[in-house]
N, C-alpha and C positions, 0 to 999 in steps of 0.2 A: 307327453306320451311315453317317452322312454322310461321315465320314472314310474309310471303306472305299470308298464310292462315288467320292469325290474321288480317291483313290489309283488306282482302276481307270480313271477317266477320264484321269488324267495318264499312266498306263502306256499306255492305248489311244492317246493322242495321240502319245506318244514313238515307240511301235512303228509307228504309222501313218506318221509322218514318215520313219522309217528304211525302211519298206517302199516308200514312194513314191520315196525316193532310190535304193534298190536297183534298182527297175524303171526309173527314169530312166537309171541308169548302165548297166544291162545291155541296154537296148533297142538301142543301136547294135551291140553284139556279136551279139544275136539276129538283127537285120536282116542283118548280114553273113553269118551262118550260113545264113539262108534264101536269100540271093542265091547262096551257094556251091553250093546244091543245085538251082539253077534253070538251065535252058538259056539261052543267050545271048539268043535271040530273044524270050524271055518275061520278061526282067528288067524289074522295075518294075510288073508286073501284080498281084503280091500280096506284101504285107509280113508277113502273119500266119503263113503256112505255105507251104512250097514247092509249086509247081504240078506239078513234074516229078519230084522226088526223084531228081535226077541224081547218084547217088553216084559215078558214073564220073569226075566232075570232079576228085575227089581223086586218083584213079589217073592221070588225064591229066597232073596236075602233075608226077608223078615219072617218067612214061614218055615224054612229049613234049618235055621240056626237060631240060637237064643240071643237075638240082637239086643234086647234090652239089657242083658247082663254085660255084653261087650261094651255097649255105650256107657253104662254105669261105671265100669272099670276105667274106661277112657277118661271120663270126666273126673273121676277121683284122682287119677294121676295128673291130668293136665291142669285142672282148676286149682288143686291144692299147691302143686309146684309153682304155678304162675303167680298165685297170690303171695306166697312166701317169697318168690323171686322179686316181685315188685316192691314189697315192703322192705326187705333187706337191702335191695339195690338202691332204694331211695335214700336211706341213711348213709350207705357207703358212698354213693355218688355226691351227696351233699357235703360229706366230709372232704372228699377229694377236690370239690369245687371251691369250698369256702375256707377250709382250715389250712394253715401253713405249719408244716411239721417236717422234721428231718426224715429223709428217705421217701418223700412223697413220690418223686419220679420213679424210684425203684419199685414201690408198691404198684404204681400204675403199669409199669412194664411187666410185673409178675401177673397182674390181672389180664393183660393182653396176651401173654404167653399161654395162659390157661384157655383162652379162647381159640387159639390156633393149634393147640395140642390135639392130635388125633385121639379119639376115645379108645382105639384099639391098644394104645400104649398103656393106658391106666386100668383096663378092664380086669386084668389078672390081680393086681394088688387090691383093687376095689372089691373084687369077688372074695378074696381071702379075708379082707377086713370085715365085710358084711357077715361072713360065716362065723368069724370069731366073736363078733358083737351080737350074734343071734338075730340078725336082721335080714338074712337071706330068705327069700320066699315070703316077704312081707311087703305091705304097701309102704310102710315107713322107709324101708331100705331103698326101694325104687325111687320114692319121692326125694329122699335126701341125695341120692346119686344124681338124679336129674337136676336137682337144685344146684349141686356143687359144680356140675359140668356145663351149666347154661347161665350162670349168674354174671359172667364177665361182660357179655354184650349189653344187657340192660344197664349195668353200672356205667359203662363207657357212653352209652346212648344218653342216659339221663344226666350224666355229668355235663354233656354239651348243652342240654337244655338249661341246667342250673347256671352254667356260665353266661348264658344269654340274659339272665335276670339282673338288672342293675343292682349293685350293692347298696345304692341309696335307698332302695325299698326296704332293705333290712335295717338300715340305720334309722329310717323313719319309724319302723315298727318298734325298734328298741327304745326310741324316745317316748313312744306311747306306752311303754311299760311291758312289752312282750319279751318273754325269754327267748333263748335260741330255739328251743323246741316249738314254742307257740308261733314263732316267726316262720318256721318251716311248715307248720300245719296250716296256718291262716294266710300266709302271704306267698311263700314259694310254691307249695304244691298246687294251689288254685291257678297260678300263672303258668304252670308247666303240665297241666292235665293232658294236653295232646301227646307230650313225650311219655308220660306215664301210661296212657292208653296204648301207645305204640309198643312200649316195652311189654305190657301185659299181653297184647295180641301176638307178638312174635314169640314170647315165652310159651304161650298156650299152644301155638302150632308146633313149636319145636318139641315140646313135651309130648304132644300127641303122636308125633312121627319118629320119636327117638327109639327106633327099632332095636338098635344094638344094646342099649342099656336094658330095655324091657325084656329082650330075649335072654340076656345073660343073668339077670337078677330075679326074674319072676319064675317061680316054680309052678307047682300044680295046686297050691292052696287057694289062689285067687283065679277068677275068670280072666282070660287074656283080654287086653284092650283091643279095640276095633282094628287097629293097624296090623296086629298079629293074627286076628281071628279070620279076617276076610280071605287071605291067601289059603287058609286051611279049608 
């Protein structure tokens, strides 16, 4: 009887913590939903439920602004940067995971430093470099900047997935006649698709909400992405 009661208390504690964490995580989303159904002059008066139930706000988003252009610009930035991010990070992570070379720990440390370095530190030199290279106010300049500032995390993430693949799998592929590149394509990548998918998803969302880079490097030649257009 005591064991059953103890198990129930343990289960109650675990589920209680999970429920609290879910509420804590979903609260900002719910608050944003309530704000989206509230008239502008009534914002901040109630956080528990909408005071106006202004469903027309959602219709106004698509009727008052050129939403299709904003979405197209967002996907150009996010998808292009994410695909390049995953492709380049795959080769870099595989090299860090499988190859042995001098300075490997140093290069890994440099990659980590670029991940924690605030973007405000590099925005001025990046801005000047893009102007000298005639890439300011272009899709290419923004995508390259997003790529350079967000590639560290996919590399470190995918390296951990590559480390989990037994080296015996590569040895077996080499015995069957596969080159190093074909081993990566046919053996390693299929076994680490969850990690690659995670890296792509995180890169996509990070590129879509990278306001600082988009605001500093995007001029007036292109339509603004959705993250910059909605506040306007």
